[in-house]
N, C-alpha and C positions, 0 to 999 in steps of 0.2 A: 670515083675513087677517092677515097679518105683516107688519108693521113695517119700513121698510129699515133700522134698526138700532136697538136697544135694550140699556141695561148693566144686570145686574142684579148686585145689590150685597147684603149683609145686615149686620144689627148683629152688631157684635164679639160673640164668642162663645170658650168654649174649643175647644179642636181635636179632633173625636173619632176613635175611630181606625178603620180597616178590615181588615178579616182578610189576612192578609201577604200570599196572592196577588194581591189587589186594589191592594194597598199597593205593590208592587212595581208592578202594569199601570198605575195612576194617579199614581205617584209625580212621573215630570217635571212634570204638569201641577198637582198638588199643592205640589209647594215652589218650583217657579219664579216669579220674579218677573215676567216677560213677561206681558202680558195676554194671554186665552185668546179667540178667536173661534171662536162654531159658524157654520159655512155651513149655511144649511136651505135645502134643494132647493126652488125655486117653477116646477113645471113651465108651459112655455110655451103661452097659451091665444090666441086670434085672437078679437077681438071682430068681428063684423058687423053692425053698428048695435046694436040690441038685444041679439043674440043670440051669446053665447060658445061657440067651437068648440073644442076638445081632438083634437088627432091623436096616439095615444100613441106614433107613432114618431119624430113631429117636434119637435125641442128647439131648432133654428136656424132665422132666416129665412132662411140659405142654402139648405134641405133642401126649401124652398117654391118656388125657382126653377126654372122651365121643368115644373112640376108640372101637368098636366092636370087632375087630380081636385081641388086647390087653385082652380086655374081656372075649372072649370064650379062650385064651391061660392061664387066671387065672382057670378058670371053669376047662379045661383041666387036667392041672396039680395038681390042687386041693392046691393052694397056693399064699399067696398073694407074690407079685412082691416086690422085694426090690433092690431100682437103687445102681448098684456101678462102680467104674471105675479102675479096676483092673490091668491093661495093657497098654503098647504103642506098636505101631507097628514097625515090622523089618524095615522099611523104614527111619523113625523117630529114631529110635535106633543108625542106622546107619550116622543118619545125626549128632545127638550128638556125634559122636564119632569121625566123621569128623572135627566137629566145635571145638572140645575140642582140638584137636591135632594142628588144624590152629591155635588157639589164644593162645595156651601154647608155640607153636614155636616163638611166635613174642613177647609176652609180658611175662615177666619173671614170672609175678603172675597172671595169668586170672581169677583167682576169680569169677569162674564161679557158678551160684546159678541154680538148675532145678526146675522149680516148675510143676505141673500137671499145666494143660491149665484150667482146670473146677474149681481149687484155686484159680487163679490169682484175683486179684482187683484190682481195677482201680488206688489205690495207690500205687501197685505196678507198674504200670506202668509208673506213674507220677516220681517216685524216683528212677529208675532205668535205665539204658538201657536193652533194651526188644529184642529179638529174637525169633518171633513165627515160631514154625515150623508146619509143616502138612495141611491140610483142615480147610480153615478159620471157619468152621461148627462147632470146635470142640471149637471153643474159643468166647464168647462174646464179649470181647474189641476188639478183631481184626476187629470183625462186623460193631463195631461202634464209630471207630475211627474218629474222625473229619475231615476229609477230602475226595476228592472225587476220586475213582480208575479209571484207565483205562480201568483195567480185573476185571471180577467177573466172578463168579462160574454161572454155565449153570447146565440143565439136563447133567450130562455124558462128561460134557464141559466148555473150559474157555471162556470167550465172552471178545471180543475186543472192547470196545465202542466207541473208537475214533482210527478206524484202518488209517495209516501210510501209502504212497504208498509202495508196497509191502510186507505189512502186512495181513495176513488174519483174518478175525471176529471172525472165531469161530473156536479153538483149541480143537479136540476131540481125547479122551480115546480111543485108539487102542490095541484091544484083541490079544493075540496069537493065532495061529491056533493048529487045530488039537485036541489031547487029553488035551493040558495044554490052552485051549481056557481061563480059569477063572482067566489067569495071564495077566500082562499087557506086550505087545510087547511095546508101547510104551505112554506116560502118561504127559499131559503138567506141566510143573511149571513156576512159576512167582515170581519174588526176587522184591519187593517194600523194598526201604530203603527211611524212612521219616526223615527229620533233619531240624530243625530249628522250629519246632512246639509248640508255646509256652506253657509253663507247662510241656513240657514232656521233655524224654533225647531221645536221638538215639532210631529209631524201625525200626526193619527189619522185613519183613514178607517172609519165604520162603513158599510159601503154593502150595499145588498142589487139585488137582481136585477130585481124589480117596481117 
């Protein structure tokens, strides 16, 4: 379970150094006095009485409107659906732990705030440095930032809209073999850092297709 908002600080300590390439990448989040918010994805579930149901392609109430499958489910379970966002996934939980350790290592007081992605407001994005974790389908702000992306989500893959020499046009999810076939052997991820966007702080998207 994920609390709606959590602040993480640390005891004062001397700043440790990072390798130059990591220092360059994370520099704006380390040196900026602006607070950093980690937007953690919380997939949409529906409660039918005591039964929780998750549809992998449904991430908003609007997507259930007029759905015969959804209506049949309500009749079958004899209960009205209640939308809830009760948890985050193992992958995002691990990412939160890694990022917290990284920033605490190099910034005496990392001042991180965690927010459920579905509770993020545009004001949160404009007044903070923001790190969006997980698939963009869970966050309306990351989908509607005023920038053009080179990589976009496709069905079961990430599409490269402007491939450079040696780059693939499509990066697909690869499932494991045998009895673990529902697990991912390979899952493409995209790191997008947005700096200098007028009216916004630093923005980092650590996104995947899964």
